[in-house]
C-alpha positions in Angstrom: -16.3 -9.6 -14.2 -13.6 -6.9 -13.8 -10.5 -7.3 -15.9 -7.3 -6.7 -13.8 -3.8 -5.9 -14.8 -0.9 -6.2 -12.3 2.1 -3.8 -12.5 5.5 -5.2 -11.6 3.9 -8.6 -12.1 7.1 -10.6 -11.9 8.1 -9.3 -8.5 7.3 -10.9 -5.1 4.2 -8.9 -4.5 3.1 -9.0 -8.2 3.2 -12.8 -8.2 1.1 -12.9 -4.9 -1.5 -10.6 -6.4 -1.7 -12.4 -9.7 -2.3 -15.7 -7.9 -5.1 -14.2 -5.8 -6.7 -12.6 -8.8 -6.8 -16.0 -10.5 -8.6 -17.4 -7.4 -11.2 -14.7 -7.4 -14.5 -15.5 -9.1 -15.3 -11.9 -9.7 -12.0 -10.9 -11.3 -10.1 -11.8 -14.5 -6.4 -11.6 -14.8 -6.1 -9.9 -18.1 -2.6 -8.6 -18.2 0.6 -7.5 -16.5 3.4 -5.0 -16.9 7.1 -5.4 -16.3 10.1 -3.1 -17.1 11.3 -2.8 -20.7 13.8 -5.6 -21.4 12.6 -7.9 -18.7 13.0 -11.6 -19.9 9.3 -12.3 -19.2 7.9 -9.6 -21.5 5.7 -11.2 -24.1 5.2 -14.4 -22.1 1.9 -15.8 -20.8 1.4 -14.6 -17.2 0.2 -17.9 -15.7 2.9 -20.0 -17.3 5.6 -17.5 -16.6 4.7 -16.3 -13.1 2.9 -19.2 -11.5 4.4 -22.2 -13.3 1.0 -23.6 -14.3 0.8 -23.8 -18.1 -2.2 -26.0 -18.0 -4.1 -23.9 -15.4 -7.2 -22.0 -16.6 -7.4 -23.2 -20.2 -10.7 -21.5 -20.7 -9.5 -18.1 -19.5 -8.7 -15.1 -21.8 -5.0 -14.8 -22.7 -3.0 -12.6 -20.4 0.4 -11.5 -21.8 3.1 -9.6 -19.9 3.7 -6.2 -21.6 6.3 -3.5 -21.0 3.9 -0.6 -21.6 0.6 -0.1 -19.8 -0.7 2.1 -22.6 -0.7 -0.9 -24.9 -3.1 -2.9 -22.8 -5.1 -0.3 -20.9 -8.0 -0.5 -23.4 -8.8 -4.0 -22.3 -8.4 -3.4 -18.5 -10.9 -2.2 -15.9 -8.6 -2.0 -12.8 -4.8 -1.8 -12.4 -3.1 -2.9 -9.2 0.2 -1.2 -8.6 2.9 -2.0 -6.0 6.0 -0.6 -7.8 7.8 2.6 -7.0 6.7 6.2 -6.7 7.8 7.3 -10.2 6.3 4.3 -11.9 3.1 4.5 -9.9 2.7 8.1 -10.9 3.1 7.3 -14.6 0.7 4.4 -14.3 -1.9 6.5 -12.5 -1.6 9.2 -15.2 -2.3 6.5 -17.9 -5.2 5.1 -16.0 -6.7 8.6 -15.5 -6.4 9.5 -19.2 -8.2 6.2 -20.0 -10.9 6.7 -17.4 -10.1 3.4 -15.7 -9.5 2.5 -12.0 -6.4 1.8 -10.0 -5.3 0.4 -6.7 -2.0 1.9 -5.4 0.0 0.2 -2.6 3.3 1.9 -3.3 4.8 4.0 -0.5 7.4 6.8 -0.4 5.6 9.4 -2.4 6.8 13.0 -2.1 4.4 15.8 -1.1 4.5 17.1 -4.7 3.6 13.7 -6.1 0.6 13.4 -3.7 -0.5 16.9 -4.8 -0.3 15.7 -8.5 -2.4 12.7 -7.6 -5.2 15.0 -6.4 -5.4 16.4 -9.9 -6.4 12.9 -11.2 -9.3 12.3 -8.8 -11.9 13.6 -11.2 -10.7 11.3 -14.0 -10.3 7.9 -12.3 -11.4 5.9 -9.3 -8.4 5.1 -7.1 -7.8 3.3 -3.8 -4.5 4.4 -2.4 -3.2 3.2 1.0 0.2 2.9 2.5 -0.8 -0.5 3.8 -3.5 -2.7 2.1 -3.6 -5.2 5.1 -7.0 -5.5 6.6 -5.5 -5.9 10.1 -3.3 -2.8 9.7 -6.4 -0.7 8.7 -8.2 -1.9 11.8 -5.0 -0.9 13.7 -5.4 2.6 12.3 -8.9 2.9 13.8 -7.8 1.5 17.2 -4.8 3.9 17.3 -7.1 6.9 16.6 -9.4 5.9 19.4 -6.5 5.3 21.8 -4.9 8.6 21.0 -8.0 10.5 21.9 -8.3 8.7 25.2 -4.6 8.8 26.0 -3.7 12.2 24.7 -1.5 13.1 27.6 0.7 9.9 27.3 4.0 9.8 25.5 3.5 8.4 22.0 6.2 6.5 20.1 6.2 4.2 17.0 8.5 1.5 16.0 8.5 -0.2 12.6 10.6 -3.2 11.4 11.0 -4.3 7.8 13.3 -6.5 5.7 16.8 -5.3 4.8 15.8 -4.7 1.1 13.2 -2.0 1.9 14.3 1.4 0.4 12.2 4.0 2.2 12.1 4.9 5.9 10.1 5.4 7.9 7.6 3.1 6.3 4.4 4.5 4.8 2.4 2.7 7.5 4.5 4.2 10.3 4.0 7.7 8.8 0.3 7.1 8.5 0.2 6.1 12.2 2.2 9.2 13.1 -0.3 11.3 11.1 -3.2 9.7 13.0 -1.6 10.4 16.4 -0.9 14.1 15.4 -4.4 14.5 14.0 -6.2 13.1 17.0 -4.2 15.1 19.5 -4.2 18.3 17.4 -0.5 18.5 16.8 1.6 19.5 13.8 3.6 16.5 12.8 6.1 18.6 10.9 7.0 20.2 14.2 6.7 17.4 16.7 7.8 14.4 14.6 11.2 12.9 15.8 12.8 10.3 13.5 15.6 8.6 15.4 17.6 9.9 18.3 21.4 10.1 18.7 23.7 12.0 21.1 22.8 14.5 23.8 19.3 15.2 22.6 17.9 16.5 25.9 14.7 15.4 27.7 11.8 14.2 25.6 9.3 16.9 25.0 5.8 16.0 26.0 4.3 16.6 22.5 6.9 14.6 20.6 5.8 11.8 18.3 8.8 9.5 17.8 9.1 7.2 14.8 12.0 4.6 14.8 12.9 2.4 11.9 14.6 -1.0 12.1 15.8 -3.1 9.1 16.7 -6.8 9.3 16.7 -10.1 7.5 13.4 -11.0 5.9 10.9 -9.3 8.2 7.7 -8.7 6.2 6.5 -5.8 8.4 5.9 -5.1 12.1 4.5 -1.9 13.6 3.9 -1.0 17.2 2.4 2.2 18.7 3.4 2.9 22.3 1.4 5.0 24.7 3.5 5.6 27.8 1.9 6.9 31.0 3.1 7.0 34.6 3.5 3.5 35.8 2.0 1.9 32.7 2.3 1.4 29.0 -0.3 0.5 26.3 1.0 -1.1 23.1 -0.9 -1.7 19.8 1.0 -4.0 17.5 0.5 -5.5 14.1 2.8 -8.2 12.7 2.7 -9.3 9.1 4.1 -12.8 8.6 3.4 -13.0 4.8 2.9 -10.6 1.9 -0.3 -12.5 1.1 -2.2 -10.2 3.5 -1.2 -7.1 1.6 -2.0 -8.8 -1.7 -5.4 -10.0 -0.4 -6.3 -6.4 0.6 -5.3 -5.1 -2.8 -7.4 -7.7 -4.6 -10.3 -6.9 -2.3 -9.9 -3.2 -3.1 -9.8 -3.9 -6.9 -13.1 -5.7 -6.7 -14.6 -3.0 -4.6 -13.7 -0.3 -7.2 -16.1 -1.8 -9.7 -18.8 0.8 -10.5 -17.4 3.4 -8.0 -17.4 7.1 -8.9 -14.2 8.7 -9.8 -12.2 9.9 -6.7 -9.5 8.9 -4.3 -10.4 6.3 -1.6 -8.5 4.4 0.9 -8.8 1.0 2.7 -11.1 2.5 5.3 -13.6 3.1 2.6 -13.1 -0.5 1.2 -13.6 -2.0 4.7 -16.3 0.4 5.9 -14.2 1.7 8.7 
């Protein structure tokens, strides 16, 4: 069985992932990492995170650490939903150790993505702006629709909770990239991120991306294709973080035995 460590394990997503790893018969929850000084560092993961001190008495001990380097030797796959800077450091440690990693973090800069490419020969990595199975099916549907509706106006809206730090979301940007790729446009030239004031008529090749932030919305994305007298919409609504966690755990299991390289959820799902 693959030994899994969860980065940011005390956060909302970390707890979801840890719980699903425990339920998976092919994976072992073998460790977690939290920031230095966090009150749960040094504690047992199951007791501290899931409130089940008597659960899994026959399992190997999994202690929360504040340094991935300390536990990487006993880990096969790392799952990371933290922040761009932390994820880059974790990826570097994983690559140096020749292990595997699943990265669901969004908001990477172009320079950070370039740096990731330098790790592809040293570690197996699944990186996706959205680990949801449904969203990755949406990516495929949007690509097909874009080819068939290439003359239609194309706009994207995304809604997330009011604590989200980056905008547009990584998923919205992936959708915009798909639209641009399938219609042979340069997103850096046709992407429009919000509109205000006297902006003039909409240019035919624009790809609009609008971000909304409110309350506790987990995540909603809609791609609009507007034609004369009709509109086609493709929407995905996430009602729980569990779907993202489930995709990440699926990706972790899929990485077992894979060659070094950078994959995404399309590879995991065979899309």
